[in-house]
N, C-alpha and C positions, 0 to 999 in steps of 0.2 A: 186887452191886457190880461195876462195870466193871473188866475186866482191864487192868493198866497194862503198857506195852511200853517197852523201851529200844532205841535204835538198834542195828542189827546191827553186829558188829565185823568190818569188811571186811578187817582185817589177817590174818584167819584163812582167807581164800579160798585154795583150791588152784588153782594156775595151771600152765600147760604152755607149751612153745615153739610159736610160730606155725608152725614147720617141721613139727610133728606134726599140724597141723590140715588137714582136707580143705577144698578151695576150689572154688567154682563159677565163678570167673573167674581167668584168668591173662593176662598182657600179650600172649602170642602169639595170643590170640583177639581182639585189638583190630582196629578198622577200619583198612584201608590208606588211602592218600591218592593215588589215581590223578591223574596229571597232566592238565592241561587238554587236551581233545581225545582222551583215552584211548578205546580201543574198548570195546565192551560187555563182552567177556569179561574184560578187565582190571578193569573196574569191578565185575563180578559176583564175581570172585575176591577183591576187596578188602573185601567185606562182612564185618562181625564175625561170628565163628562162634558166635553165642549166640542164644537165644530165637527170635524170629520169622525172622531171617535163616537160622539153622540149620535151622528147620523148612522154609523155602522151598527151601533146598539139598537137604534130605532128600527132599522130595516130587519135586523135579525129577529127582534121581538115581533114585528109584523108578520114575518114569514112563519114563525112558530105558531102564532095565534091563528093565522089563516089555515094552516094545516090541521090544527086541533079542532077548528070549526069546519073542516072539510071544504075549504075554499081553495081555488087554484093558486098556484105559484108558477109564474111563467118567466122563463129566462129567454130573452131576445139577444142572440149572440152575433157579434161581429166576428170576422175571420181571425182577428188577432188572438182571440181566446184559444183557438186551436193551435195557432202557430207558436204560442209560448208554452205549450204543453199542459194546458188546463182542462183538456177534455176529460181526463179521469175524474176530476172533481165534479163536473156536470153529470157524468155517468153514475157516479156514486150517489149523488143527490137524487137522481131519478130512481135508482134501485131502492133507496131508502123511503121513497114516496114523498120526498120533499118537493122536488120540481115535478110538476104535473103536466106541463106542456113546454115545448121548446119552439122558438121562432128563430129562423136564421135567414140571412141573405144568400145569394148564389155563391159568393166567394167562400163563405163558411162551409157550405155543402161540398164545394170542390175540395177544399183542404181536408175535410173530414173523410171524404171518399178516398183521397190519396193516402191518408194515414192508415185507413182500414186495409187498403190493398198492399201498399208498399212500405208502410211504417215511416215514410218520409214525405215532406211536402215543401212548397214555397221555393220557387226558383229565384235566382238573382236577376231581377228584371234589367238592371243597368247593363248587364252583360248580354243577355239574350235578345234585347230589343234592338241591338245594333246590327245583328246579322240575320234577322228574320226568324229566329227560332222561338221567340217569346210566345208562349201559349200553344205551341205546335206539337206537343206530345200526343200520342195516339190513344193511349189507354184511358185517360180520364174522360174525354168526350164519348168514347165508345161505351164506357160504363154507364153514362147517363142515358144514352140511346137504348142500350140493352135493358136498363131498369124501366124506362118508360114503355118499351115494347112489351115487357112482361108484367106490366102493372095490372092490379086488380081493377075491375070496372068501378067507376065512381070513386076514384082515389086520387090523392094529390101527389105532388112531386116528392114531398118529404116521406110519405108512406112508400112510394115506389123505390126510392133510393135505399131506405132502411131495409125493405124486404130483400133487395138485391144484395146488400151487404151480408145479410144473414144467409140467404140461399146460396150465394157463391162461396160461402165459407172463407171469407176474407181473412187472411192471416192475423190481422190486428183488429178484428171486429170488437174485441173487448174494450178497445179505446175509441171506438167509433160512437159518437153521440147518436147518429142516425141508426146504427145497428142496435145499440143497447135500448134505445127508445122503442124500436120494433119489438125486441124481446120482452120488455116489461109493459108494453101497451101504452106508452106515453105518446100523445100526438105530437108530430113535428111538422111545422109548415115551413116551406122554402119560398122566398119571395125574390124573384129575379127581375132585374131591370135590363131589358134586352140591349145588348151591345156593351155591357159593363164587365162581363166575365169572359175568360179565355175560351171556354167551350162554345161561345156564341159564334166564334170565327169558323167553326167546322160545319160543313154542309149537312151532315147527317143530323146534327143537333138542330140546325135551322129548319129542317124538314120534319122534326119530331113534334110531339105534343107538349113540349116544354112550357110554352106560354099558357096553354089551356090548363095544364096540371097545376101551374103556379096560381092561376086564377082561382081554381078550386081551393087551394090552400088559403087564399085571402078570405074566402067565404068561411072557411073552417076557423081561422083565427078570429073572425068576427064573433063566432059563437063562443069561443073560449073567453074573449074579452067580456062578452055579455055575462058570462058565468062568474066574473069577478065580483059581481054585486052580492051583497049579503043574502044568505038563504032566507033570513027572516029579519024583520025590523029590529035594529039594535044589535044584530049579530055581527061577527067578524066578516070582513071583506077580503078579497084576494089581493095578490101582490104581483106587480109587473116590474121586472128588473131588466133594464136596457144595459147590456154589457158590451161595450166596445163598438157600437154602431153609431156613427156620427150623423148619418143622413137617412139611409133607406128605412131602417126599422123604426126610428122615431116617426117617420111619415106614415108607415104602415099602421103603427099604433094609433096615431091621431085619427086616421080614417076609420079604423075598427071601432074606436070609441064613438065616433059620430054615428056609425051604423047601429051600435049597441044601444045608444041613448035614443036614437030615432025609433027604435023598435020597442022602447018603453022600459029599458033597464036603468036602474038607479045606481050610478057608479060614484056617487059622492063620497063614499067611505073607503074607496080603494086606496092602497099605498103604492107609490111608484118610486123607483130608484134608478139613478144613472151612475154606473161605475165605469170610469175611463181615466186615461192618463192626463187629459187636459179637458177644460170646459169647452163644449161646442154649443153653437146656437140652437140647433134643432132639438137635441136631447133636453137642453135647458127649458125650451119653450114647449115642445110637443110631448114630453114625457113627464117632467116634474113641475111644469108650470101650468099651461092651459087646461089640461084634462082633469086636474085634481084640486081638491080644496087646499087652501093654504095650510102648510104644516104637514101635509101628507106626501109631498114630493121631496126626495132626498138626493143630494149630490155627494158622491164619494169619489174623491180624486186620488188615483194611485195606480201603480202598475198591476195589471191583471194577475201576473205571476206571484204577487204579494197579497193583493186584496182578496182574490178568490179563495186561496187556502185559508186565510183568516176567517172569511165569511162562512165557509164550510164548517170549520172546526167550531166556530161560535154556535152555529145551528145545531151541530151534533151534540155539543155539550149542554145546550139549552132545551132541546126537545124532551 
């Protein structure tokens, strides 16, 4: 026989004063209202000190503190950063000495190279995949092969590509992350997953030193990650920003952290950030979750073409 219930007697509930309750919001965290024509710093200071705005403030402060303490700031870049026109932002931050190392996947390097050479990139895959033309341009894989053939001894893929951008006098080298990094002496590592990039379909690339040079870059990024540790106890630590990579670069970072800690480096005080349009599992776990202490990993959701200009301007105004 089914059990019969009577409505709960809500008059017997135990209550307490709202003054004794903890709160996640108070009016002093509300947005300010800058006047028309206000400068950026006034606008920046007017953001509400909650959620995404608070995270953006925290990451900006961590970057500024890291550079003042001569600690690295690393940008790990997915291809979308280049494809939405944000390369000049990264190049500017390298020139200013804010970004001290760059990490990218193979697709990011491909788009950067095409921008440097042609000023254009990113084909319409839905069209070219149907007739066999997808990924079949000649110039891009040839550029990679030439870069590797002329690479300096004991150098990685990022270094080889950056050198070739500069030495070939690419018309748009000023907007090339690889090229500008070469000019200002910022290390760039390129991490390829064989079979995932269009250039891997070309025989000359398959027979090149692509894999070995990318392996060199992994060892190099391990050294960069190790250097994120404070220079002295209690000092500032470095910052790793994963920007637009959902899988590959978060995995690279996790392994580099493992190597760095295994070799005796204390990364407990580093700050990490993930900037992307949506939340993904691997950045959430492998960048802002597992590798860092609670409160030192920040998730910032938004379009790169909006968030990166904001981040750059905030850094410039705060430095």
